ZAMARGU-4260 file (C-alpha; in steps of 0.2 Angstrom, whole numbers, plus 5000, padded with zeros to 4 digits):
<rodrens>
0) 5629/5056/5470 | 5614/5047/5465 | 5624/5035/5454 | 5636/5030/5468 | 5621/5027/5480
5) 5613/5016/5468 | 5629/5006/5465 | 5631/5004/5484 | 5613/4998/5485 | 5616/4985/5472
10) 5632/4979/5481 | 5622/4977/5497 | 5609/4967/5488 | 5622/4955/5480 | 5630/4952/5497
15) 5613/4948/5505 | 5610/4936/5490 | 5627/4927/5493 | 5623/4925/5511 | 5606/4917/5507
20) 5615/4905/5495 | 5627/4901/5509 | 5613/4897/5521 | 5604/4887/5508 | 5619/4876/5505
25) 5622/4873/5524 | 5605/4867/5528 | 5610/4848/5528 | 5627/4843/5534 | 5636/4828/5527
30) 5633/4819/5543 | 5614/4821/5542 | 5614/4816/5524 | 5624/4800/5528 | 5612/4796/5542
35) 5597/4797/5531 | 5605/4787/5517 | 5599/4769/5515 | 5607/4755/5505 | 5597/4753/5489
40) 5601/4734/5489 | 5590/4731/5504 | 5573/4723/5502 | 5557/4730/5508 | 5557/4720/5524
45) 5575/4723/5528 | 5574/4742/5525 | 5559/4743/5536 | 5568/4734/5550 | 5583/4745/5548
50) 5573/4761/5548 | 5563/4756/5563 | 5579/4751/5573 | 5590/4766/5568 | 5581/4778/5557
55) 5574/4795/5560 | 5557/4799/5565 | 5551/4804/5548 | 5558/4787/5541 | 5549/4778/5555
60) 5532/4786/5550 | 5535/4781/5532 | 5537/4763/5538 | 5522/4763/5549 | 5511/4770/5535
65) 5517/4756/5523 | 5514/4743/5536 | 5497/4737/5529 | 5505/4735/5512 | 5520/4726/5519
70) 5509/4713/5528 | 5498/4711/5513 | 5513/4707/5502 | 5522/4695/5514 | 5512/4692/5529
75) 5522/4678/5538 | 5539/4687/5537 | 5531/4704/5541 | 5522/4698/5556 | 5538/4689/5562
80) 5551/4703/5559 | 5542/4720/5556 | 5527/4720/5568 | 5537/4716/5584 | 5549/4730/5580
85) 5534/4742/5577 | 5526/4737/5594 | 5542/4739/5603 | 5546/4756/5595 | 5528/4763/5599
90) 5533/4763/5618 | 5545/4777/5615 | 5539/4785/5599 | 5533/4803/5597 | 5515/4809/5594
95) 5517/4809/5575 | 5522/4791/5574 | 5508/4786/5587 | 5495/4795/5576 | 5501/4786/5560
100) 5500/4769/5569 | 5482/4772/5574 | 5477/4774/5556 | 5488/4759/5550 | 5481/4747/5564
105) 5463/4751/5559 | 5467/4749/5541 | 5474/4731/5543 | 5458/4725/5552 | 5446/4734/5539
110) 5456/4726/5524 | 5455/4709/5533 | 5474/4706/5529 | 5476/4694/5544 | 5465/4683/5554
115) 5455/4690/5568 | 5464/4679/5581 | 5481/4685/5575 | 5475/4703/5576 | 5468/4701/5593
120) 5484/4694/5600 | 5495/4708/5592 | 5488/4724/5587 | 5472/4724/5598 | 5484/4722/5613
125) 5494/4737/5608 | 5479/4747/5605 | 5473/4743/5623 | 5490/4747/5631 | 5491/4763/5621
130) 5475/4770/5630 | 5486/4774/5645 | 5497/4787/5635 | 5498/4803/5645 | 5496/4814/5629
135) 5477/4818/5628 | 5478/4820/5609 | 5486/4803/5607 | 5476/4794/5620 | 5460/4800/5612
140) 5466/4794/5595 | 5469/4777/5602 | 5452/4777/5610 | 5444/4781/5593 | 5453/4767/5585
145) 5447/4755/5598 | 5429/4761/5596 | 5431/4758/5577 | 5439/4741/5580 | 5424/4736/5591
150) 5413/4737/5576 | 5423/4724/5566 | 5427/4712/5580 | 5416/4697/5584 | 5406/4696/5601
155) 5417/4683/5609 | 5433/4693/5606 | 5425/4709/5613 | 5418/4700/5629 | 5435/4692/5632
160) 5447/4707/5628 | 5437/4723/5629 | 5422/4722/5641 | 5433/4718/5656 | 5444/4733/5653
165) 5429/4745/5651 | 5422/4739/5667 | 5438/4742/5676 | 5440/4759/5669 | 5423/4764/5674
170) 5426/4762/5693 | 5425/4778/5704 | 5444/4776/5709 | 5449/4778/5691 | 5453/4795/5684
175) 5441/4806/5674 | 5448/4802/5658 | 5447/4783/5661 | 5429/4784/5666 | 5425/4795/5650
180) 5434/4781/5640 | 5423/4768/5649 | 5407/4777/5645 | 5411/4777/5626 | 5417/4759/5626
185) 5401/4753/5635 | 5390/4763/5623 | 5399/4755/5608 | 5400/4737/5614 | 5382/4737/5621
190) 5374/4733/5604 | 5385/4717/5603 | 5377/4708/5618 | 5360/4700/5622 | 5349/4710/5635
195) 5352/4698/5649 | 5371/4700/5648 | 5369/4719/5647 | 5357/4719/5662 | 5369/4708/5672
200) 5386/4715/5668 | 5384/4732/5660 | 5368/4740/5667 | 5375/4742/5685 | 5390/4752/5679
205) 5379/4762/5667 | 5368/4768/5682 | 5384/4772/5692 | 5391/4782/5679 | 5375/4792/5676
210) 5376/4797/5695 | 5395/4801/5694 | 5402/4816/5704 | 5409/4823/5688 | 5397/4832/5676
215) 5407/4827/5661 | 5406/4809/5665 | 5387/4811/5668 | 5385/4819/5652 | 5396/4807/5642
220) 5386/4792/5649 | 5370/4801/5645 | 5374/4802/5627 | 5377/4783/5627 | 5360/4779/5634
225) 5352/4778/5617 | 5363/4763/5612 | 5361/4754/5629 | 5342/4756/5628 | 5340/4749/5611
230) 5351/4734/5616 | 5340/4732/5632 | 5323/4733/5624 | 5307/4743/5628 | 5303/4735/5645
235) 5320/4736/5653 | 5322/4754/5646 | 5306/4759/5654 | 5311/4752/5671 | 5330/4756/5671
240) 5334/4769/5659 | 5320/4782/5660 | 5322/4786/5678 | 5340/4790/5675 | 5335/4800/5660
245) 5322/4810/5670 | 5335/4814/5683 | 5348/4819/5671 | 5336/4831/5663 | 5335/4840/5679
250) 5353/4841/5682 | 5361/4857/5688 | 5374/4858/5674 | 5368/4863/5657 | 5380/4851/5648
255) 5371/4837/5656 | 5354/4844/5652 | 5359/4846/5634 | 5364/4827/5633 | 5348/4822/5642
260) 5338/4831/5629 | 5348/4823/5614 | 5345/4806/5622 | 5326/4810/5624 | 5325/4814/5605
265) 5335/4799/5600 | 5323/4787/5610 | 5307/4794/5604 | 5305/4781/5590 | 5309/4767/5603
270) 5296/4771/5616 | 5278/4767/5615 | 5263/4779/5615 | 5259/4777/5633 | 5276/4781/5639
275) 5278/4796/5627 | 5261/4803/5633 | 5263/4800/5652 | 5282/4803/5654 | 5290/4811/5639
280) 5278/4825/5635 | 5277/4832/5653 | 5296/4831/5654 | 5298/4840/5638 | 5286/4854/5643
285) 5294/4856/5660 | 5311/4856/5651 | 5306/4870/5639 | 5299/4881/5653 | 5315/4880/5663
290) 5326/4883/5648 | 5316/4899/5645 | 5320/4905/5662 | 5338/4899/5663 | 5352/4912/5658
295) 5363/4899/5649 | 5364/4890/5632 | 5350/4878/5636 | 5337/4888/5626 | 5347/4888/5609
300) 5349/4869/5611 | 5331/4867/5614 | 5327/4877/5598 | 5340/4866/5589 | 5330/4850/5594
305) 5313/4857/5595 | 5308/4852/5577 | 5312/4834/5580 | 5304/4834/5597 | 5287/4841/5590
310) 5288/4829/5575 | 5291/4814/5586 | 5277/4818/5598 | 5264/4824/5586 | 5254/4809/5588
315) 5255/4809/5607 | 5250/4827/5611 | 5232/4834/5613 | 5226/4850/5606 | 5230/4860/5621
320) 5248/4853/5622 | 5250/4856/5603 | 5244/4874/5606 | 5257/4876/5620 | 5271/4870/5609
325) 5267/4881/5595 | 5266/4896/5607 | 5283/4891/5614 | 5290/4890/5596 | 5283/4908/5592
330) 5293/4914/5607 | 5308/4906/5600 | 5306/4914/5583 | 5305/4932/5591 | 5318/4928/5605
335) 5328/4945/5608 | 5317/4955/5596 | 5302/4958/5606 | 5312/4963/5621 | 5321/4976/5610
340) 5305/4983/5603 | 5297/4985/5620 | 5313/4991/5630 | 5320/5009/5629 | 5336/5013/5619
345) 5350/5001/5625 | 5365/5006/5635 | 5383/5005/5628 | 5386/4987/5623 | 5396/4976/5635
350) 5404/4959/5633 | 5389/4951/5642 | 5376/4960/5631 | 5385/4954/5616 | 5385/4936/5622
355) 5366/4938/5625 | 5363/4945/5608 | 5373/4931/5600 | 5363/4918/5610 | 5346/4926/5605
360) 5352/4926/5587 | 5357/4908/5588 | 5340/4903/5596 | 5331/4911/5581 | 5343/4903/5568
365) 5339/4886/5576 | 5321/4890/5576 | 5322/4894/5557 | 5331/4878/5554 | 5316/4868/5562
370) 5303/4878/5553 | 5299/4864/5540 | 5296/4852/5554 | 5285/4864/5563 | 5274/4865/5547
375) 5272/4846/5547 | 5268/4848/5566 | 5254/4861/5564 | 5248/4856/5547 | 5246/4866/5531
380) 5228/4871/5535 | 5234/4879/5551 | 5249/4888/5544 | 5241/4905/5542 | 5234/4906/5560
385) 5249/4897/5569 | 5265/4900/5559 | 5263/4913/5546 | 5268/4928/5558 | 5283/4917/5564
390) 5288/4915/5545 | 5287/4933/5541 | 5297/4937/5557 | 5311/4925/5552 | 5312/4931/5534
395) 5313/4949/5540 | 5325/4946/5554 | 5339/4959/5557 | 5352/4945/5558 | 5358/4939/5541
400) 5362/4922/5547 | 5343/4919/5552 | 5337/4925/5535 | 5350/4913/5527 | 5344/4898/5537
405) 5326/4901/5533 | 5331/4904/5514 | 5339/4887/5514 | 5323/4879/5519 | 5311/4889/5509
410) 5308/4876/5496 | 5304/4863/5509 | 5291/4875/5516 | 5284/4878/5499 | 5282/4860/5496
415) 5274/4856/5512 | 5261/4870/5511 | 5253/4863/5495 | 5238/4873/5489 | 5242/4886/5503
420) 5259/4891/5496 | 5253/4908/5489 | 5254/4914/5507 | 5273/4915/5507 | 5275/4922/5489
425) 5278/4939/5496 | 5291/4932/5508 | 5300/4924/5493 | 5301/4942/5485 | 5308/4949/5501
430) 5322/4936/5502 | 5326/4938/5483 | 5328/4956/5486 | 5340/4954/5501 | 5356/4963/5500
435) 5367/4950/5509 | 5375/4937/5497 | 5374/4924/5511 | 5355/4925/5510 | 5355/4923/5491
440) 5366/4908/5492 | 5353/4900/5502 | 5338/4904/5491 | 5346/4903/5473 | 5351/4884/5472
445) 5333/4879/5476 | 5324/4891/5465 | 5316/4878/5453 | 5308/4868/5467 | 5302/4884/5475
450) 5294/4891/5459 | 5287/4875/5454 | 5279/4873/5471 | 5271/4890/5468 | 5264/4885/5451
455) 5257/4868/5457 | 5250/4875/5473 | 5240/4889/5464 | 5236/4879/5448 | 5231/4863/5457
460) 5244/4852/5447 | 5249/4852/5429 | 5246/4840/5415 | 5260/4831/5407 | 5258/4839/5390
465) 5258/4857/5397 | 5272/4853/5408 | 5282/4848/5393 | 5277/4863/5383 | 5278/4878/5393
470) 5265/4873/5406 | 5259/4890/5414 | 5244/4894/5424 | 5237/4910/5418 | 5227/4913/5434
475) 5243/4911/5444 | 5255/4921/5432 | 5245/4937/5433 | 5250/4939/5451 | 5269/4937/5448
480) 5274/4955/5442 | 5283/4958/5458 | 5291/4940/5458 | 5298/4943/5440 | 5306/4960/5446
485) 5313/4952/5462 | 5321/4938/5452 | 5329/4951/5440 | 5335/4960/5456 | 5342/4944/5463
490) 5352/4941/5447 | 5359/4959/5447 | 5365/4957/5465 | 5373/4940/5461 | 5381/4947/5445
495) 5388/4961/5455 | 5396/4951/5468 | 5413/4942/5466 | 5406/4924/5468 | 5405/4919/5450
500) 5400/4901/5455 | 5384/4908/5463 | 5381/4918/5447 | 5383/4902/5437 | 5370/4893/5448
505) 5358/4908/5445 | 5360/4907/5426 | 5357/4888/5427 | 5342/4890/5439 | 5334/4903/5428
510) 5330/4889/5415 | 5315/4885/5427 | 5306/4901/5422 | 5298/4892/5407 | 5287/4882/5419
515) 5282/4897/5429 | 5279/4913/5418 | 5272/4916/5401 | 5281/4918/5385 | 5278/4937/5384
520) 5285/4939/5402 | 5300/4929/5398 | 5304/4937/5382 | 5302/4955/5388 | 5310/4953/5405
525) 5322/4938/5406 | 5329/4937/5388 | 5337/4954/5388 | 5347/4950/5404 | 5352/4933/5397
530) 5359/4941/5381 | 5368/4953/5391 | 5376/4940/5402 | 5379/4929/5386 | 5390/4943/5379
535) 5397/4953/5394 | 5399/4941/5408 | 5417/4940/5415 | 5418/4921/5417 | 5416/4908/5403
540) 5405/4896/5413 | 5392/4910/5416 | 5392/4913/5398 | 5389/4895/5394 | 5375/4894/5407
545) 5367/4909/5399 | 5368/4902/5382 | 5360/4885/5388 | 5346/4894/5397 | 5342/4904/5381
550) 5341/4887/5371 | 5329/4881/5384 | 5318/4897/5382 | 5318/4895/5363 | 5314/4876/5366
555) 5298/4880/5376 | 5293/4897/5369 | 5275/4897/5363 | 5276/4912/5351 | 5283/4909/5333
560) 5289/4928/5332 | 5299/4926/5348 | 5307/4910/5342 | 5312/4918/5326 | 5319/4933/5334
565) 5329/4923/5347 | 5337/4912/5334 | 5342/4927/5324 | 5349/4936/5338 | 5358/4921/5345
570) 5367/4918/5328 | 5371/4937/5326 | 5377/4939/5344 | 5389/4924/5343 | 5392/4917/5326
575) 5394/4934/5318 | 5402/4943/5332 | 5419/4953/5331 | 5425/4944/5346 | 5433/4927/5344
580) 5428/4922/5361 | 5410/4924/5357 | 5412/4914/5341 | 5420/4900/5351 | 5405/4901/5363
585) 5394/4898/5348 | 5401/4881/5347 | 5396/4877/5365 | 5378/4884/5361 | 5377/4872/5346
590) 5381/4858/5358 | 5367/4863/5369 | 5355/4865/5354 | 5360/4847/5348 | 5356/4841/5366
595) 5339/4850/5368 | 5332/4850/5350 | 5329/4838/5337 | 5341/4834/5323 | 5330/4842/5310
600) 5329/4858/5320 | 5348/4859/5322 | 5351/4855/5303 | 5339/4868/5298 | 5345/4883/5308
605) 5362/4880/5314 | 5372/4867/5304 | 5378/4878/5290 | 5382/4893/5302 | 5393/4882/5313
610) 5402/4875/5297 | 5406/4893/5291 | 5417/4894/5307 | 5430/4884/5297 | 5434/4900/5288
615) 5437/4910/5304 | 5454/4919/5304 | 5457/4915/5322 | 5465/4898/5325 | 5456/4895/5342
620) 5439/4896/5334 | 5444/4883/5321 | 5452/4872/5334 | 5435/4873/5344 | 5426/4868/5328
625) 5436/4852/5326 | 5430/4845/5342 | 5412/4847/5336 | 5414/4839/5319 | 5411/4821/5324
630) 5394/4827/5333 | 5389/4835/5317 | 5390/4819/5307 | 5379/4810/5320 | 5365/4823/5315
635) 5365/4818/5297 | 5353/4805/5290 | 5354/4799/5272 | 5347/4801/5259 | 5339/4817/5264
640) 5354/4825/5271 | 5366/4821/5257 | 5370/4839/5254 | 5374/4843/5272 | 5386/4828/5272
645) 5394/4835/5256 | 5397/4851/5265 | 5404/4843/5280 | 5416/4833/5270 | 5421/4848/5260
650) 5424/4857/5276 | 5435/4843/5283 | 5445/4842/5266 | 5448/4860/5266 | 5455/4860/5284
655) 5466/4845/5280 | 5473/4853/5265 | 5474/4872/5269 | 5476/4872/5288 | 5493/4880/5293
660) 5491/4880/5312 | 5500/4866/5321 | 5487/4863/5334 | 5472/4864/5322 | 5480/4852/5310
665) 5483/4840/5324 | 5465/4842/5330 | 5457/4840/5313 | 5467/4824/5310 | 5461/4817/5326
670) 5443/4822/5321 | 5445/4813/5305 | 5449/4796/5314 | 5433/4799/5324 | 5423/4803/5309
675) 5428/4787/5301 | 5421/4777/5315 | 5404/4785/5314 | 5392/4777/5303 | 5379/4788/5295
680) 5361/4784/5299 | 5349/4779/5285 | 5331/4784/5285 | 5326/4767/5277 | 5336/4756/5288
685) 5334/4757/5307 | 5349/4749/5315 | 5349/4744/5333 | 5364/4754/5338 | 5354/4770/5333
690) 5337/4764/5341 | 5338/4774/5357 | 5345/4790/5349 | 5332/4789/5336 | 5318/4787/5348
695) 5324/4802/5358 | 5325/4813/5343 | 5308/4807/5337 | 5301/4812/5354 | 5309/4830/5353
700) 5302/4832/5335 | 5285/4828/5341 | 5286/4840/5355 | 5291/4854/5343 | 5277/4850/5332
705) 5265/4849/5346 | 5271/4867/5352 | 5267/4874/5335 | 5250/4865/5335 | 5246/4873/5352
710) 5251/4890/5345 | 5239/4888/5330 | 5225/4882/5341 | 5227/4896/5353 | 5227/4909/5338
715) 5211/4901/5332 | 5203/4902/5349 | 5208/4920/5350 | 5201/4924/5333 | 5184/4915/5338
720) 5183/4924/5355 | 5187/4941/5347 | 5173/4938/5334 | 5161/4934/5347 | 5165/4949/5357
725) 5163/4960/5341 | 5146/4952/5337 | 5141/4955/5355 | 5146/4973/5354 | 5136/4976/5338
730) 5121/4968/5346 | 5123/4979/5362 | 5125/4994/5351 | 5109/4991/5340 | 5099/4988/5356
735) 5106/5004/5364 | 5101/5014/5348 | 5083/5007/5349 | 5082/5012/5367 | 5088/5030/5365
740) 5077/5044/5360 | 5078/5056/5345 | 5087/5069/5356 | 5102/5057/5357 | 5105/5055/5339
745) 5122/5064/5339 | 5129/5054/5352 | 5122/5038/5344 | 5131/5043/5328 | 5148/5044/5338
750) 5145/5027/5346 | 5143/5020/5329 | 5159/5028/5322 | 5168/5021/5337 | 5162/5003/5334
755) 5166/5004/5316 | 5184/5010/5319 | 5187/4995/5331 | 5185/4983/5317 | 5201/4986/5307
760) 5211/4983/5324 | 5211/4964/5321 | 5219/4966/5304 | 5237/4966/5310 | 5235/4949/5319
765) 5225/4942/5304 | 5239/4948/5292 | 5252/4940/5303 | 5243/4924/5302 | 5241/4925/5283
770) 5260/4929/5281 | 5265/4915/5292 | 5254/4903/5283 | 5261/4909/5266 | 5279/4908/5272
775) 5277/4890/5276 | 5275/4884/5258 | 5294/4881/5256 | 5297/4872/5273 | 5304/4855/5273
780) 5293/4847/5287 | 5275/4852/5292 | 5274/4860/5309 | 5293/4860/5313 | 5301/4873/5302
785) 5289/4888/5304 | 5304/4898/5309 | 5314/4906/5295 | 5328/4895/5289 | 5346/4900/5290
790) 5347/4906/5272 | 5332/4916/5274 | 5339/4924/5290 | 5354/4929/5280 | 5343/4937/5267
795) 5332/4946/5279 | 5347/4953/5289 | 5347/4968/5278 | 5330/4973/5283 | 5334/4973/5302
800) 5345/4988/5303 | 5332/4998/5312 | 5330/4986/5326 | 5338/4985/5343 | 5350/4971/5338
805) 5354/4979/5321 | 5366/4970/5311 | 5374/4986/5304 | 5389/4984/5293 | 5390/4965/5296
810) 5378/4962/5281 | 5393/4963/5269 | 5403/4950/5278 | 5388/4939/5279 | 5386/4941/5260
815) 5404/4937/5257 | 5403/4922/5268 | 5388/4915/5260 | 5394/4919/5242 | 5413/4916/5242
820) 5416/4902/5254 | 5417/4884/5247 | 5405/4878/5260 | 5391/4891/5255 | 5395/4887/5237
825) 5391/4869/5239 | 5375/4872/5248 | 5367/4886/5237 | 5363/4883/5219 | 5357/4896/5206
830) 5339/4891/5208 | 5340/4892/5227 | 5348/4910/5226 | 5334/4915/5214 | 5320/4908/5226
835) 5328/4917/5240 | 5328/4934/5231 | 5310/4931/5227 | 5305/4927/5245 | 5316/4941/5253
840) 5302/4954/5251 | 5289/4943/5260 | 5302/4939/5273 | 5305/4958/5275 | 5287/4961/5278
845) 5286/4946/5290 | 5301/4953/5300 | 5293/4970/5300 | 5276/4964/5305 | 5283/4954/5319
850) 5295/4967/5326 | 5281/4976/5335 | 5277/4960/5344 | 5294/4953/5347 | 5305/4967/5348
855) 5316/4968/5363 | 5309/4985/5368 | 5291/4978/5367 | 5286/4992/5355 | 5269/4991/5345
860) 5268/4988/5326 | 5269/5005/5317 | 5253/5012/5309 | 5258/5011/5291 | 5262/4992/5293
865) 5244/4989/5300 | 5237/4998/5285 | 5247/4988/5273 | 5242/4972/5281 | 5223/4977/5281
870) 5224/4982/5263 | 5233/4966/5258 | 5219/4956/5267
</rodrens>
């Protein structure tokens, strides 16, 4: 039974499929196909004429769209044969053809394909006639085309062809649509004429349209008063335009009042101080009072323009008026919230209450948008008294759209506050901890500007050298524990959402922490998160951004132990990973290292590791490496890097001879051609083509040396300070012993023991310094290669099993790679291996001594290590 039922179901499906095929075949009849078929022997002009005469609508649209190209290729014939057909066809054409014609007609004028006189006699007349089309969409499209055309036509053509039509359409006997079109045309052409022509021919019609019986016409003409006033000049504006503007601002329709307020804002930079003081300021104050009492959309519109109003009138208001405007802005920021706090529990929501809530939220959103302008208006010194409470209210607003708006402008507020920026630090923490992704979208893209403003505001500016090398202000950083935690919370929220582009932006912006926080804070708080995103993020761009940010942190880190640990962890997490995707990512990280660091740094710590990827069992990794080989050659400089050049050539020869994958073989052949074009730089001969790159590399190398010099200087200062403190403690202890009596001898003995026990506490740090100085004997360059070289990293890998990022069983694979691979064989001789074995014990002690200070968990150095260090010293 089940089998028969299944067969019947299959037969029904086959029948339905056959019916669908029948319908598909009968979509076009033979007659329709013949009607759409055009003779291929026809030329472009003949085909256009034929399609315009007897073609379908889609074919006519195609001809109209190609009209500018037809006229440009053969102007005389096209103007004689095709253009008349187009103008004739437009009288009976459908909306789609009309809309296509508006675009083509404007394109012909903008591309200057034909003379202005020819255009005025043909296309301009068609545009003017098409304004009378009954379809409002098509009519409005032709009107917009005419307004755009007016900007390209000369003054005489506009006066002869367009001005008369605008005056005729603006008469009261015409329809509302005609009068609206007249308002827009008058505002567009007013800037083309002299003031006396406007005053004689245009101004009377403008005044009549401002007093029209239809509110749409009054509002439309009010929006054009800006251009008419600029063409008239200041004196004529004061006598003719301002009275009309004052009357429109008191109109009974909110649409007209909105237009009047916009016109006032646009005219502020035209009017003089006396006019603004005597007319505009009282008008604005009265308008604001009425908007607060009105139950319509006027108040949100006032909030939208309030920043521009206050900024434009800042030089024309006295202290009392300024205080009134700031008080009014405060009411805008809490509109709807104060009423909710003072009123009893609300009744069930109705459509009217929902609209009221939306209007209040829109008012607060517009107020938040204008907050930077209000900071300029009040001044940074008055921010705490006048605007701080408003800022806190907007940052804690219950509606997320308000918080998003204030978050988008947070960096501008921070820049404007200057030295008072520490006032808004807690609000930054609040926004970073917001649970709405929309709010984080506003604050994350501008994190560098915001955090740098915090540093500069509190630190009073930073020197160029400290900005380059981890410019941090210790006085200011001490107050940033909550800011660090909020940044990590923000990153967690962004990583948990589905918007990976926002997470990518967050990873990129975290590179700015090098200018804000100390090396210890970055290493203990941000580095673990970045390594987690580097290896576990779902999207490749996020991993790449995390890798680049880690490179920036290594570039600016001021602690040698941290740099050593980060390089080792980076190589182990990517280059020696079991996942081929992470090994491919190591190639991208190497590109970032070449961009951010000097050539010597890359060659010392990454060159040989990336070359070892040529032995990777996964073809995609080798394919990725092939694209990097030409850049590796640019890092080499002879004769010092002759050994690295041999390794590179050996790697290329091996891939050419042993590669079996088709894609990798093609990629390596392509890379060989690029390698042949690259000329190896010489240390003795400086060529002009390498001058700019060499200067940049020299600058990076000097910055790296300066970083190490600063570190050594800080260590010496720390030792001197600690020595002075110890001496002071001894002096105080001896004085105290002299003052005490015989009955306190027991207590005095305990104090002496305590002081003596504190002395060995400096031994771990001193032993670290001695170890670092001792390990720098075999370095290739002074001040640059303090970090352990790649060979030493490989040899010291065995001593890191007990650490958080333990290498585990990978040490055997690393040994095989360094001993069996041809590349490693070229780079390591017998003497080098013996020297590595001799130095492995000292490097093990160095890693063990630095593990307490640079471990990811932030643990302290074990007791037995301190004892060994003190005994060795």
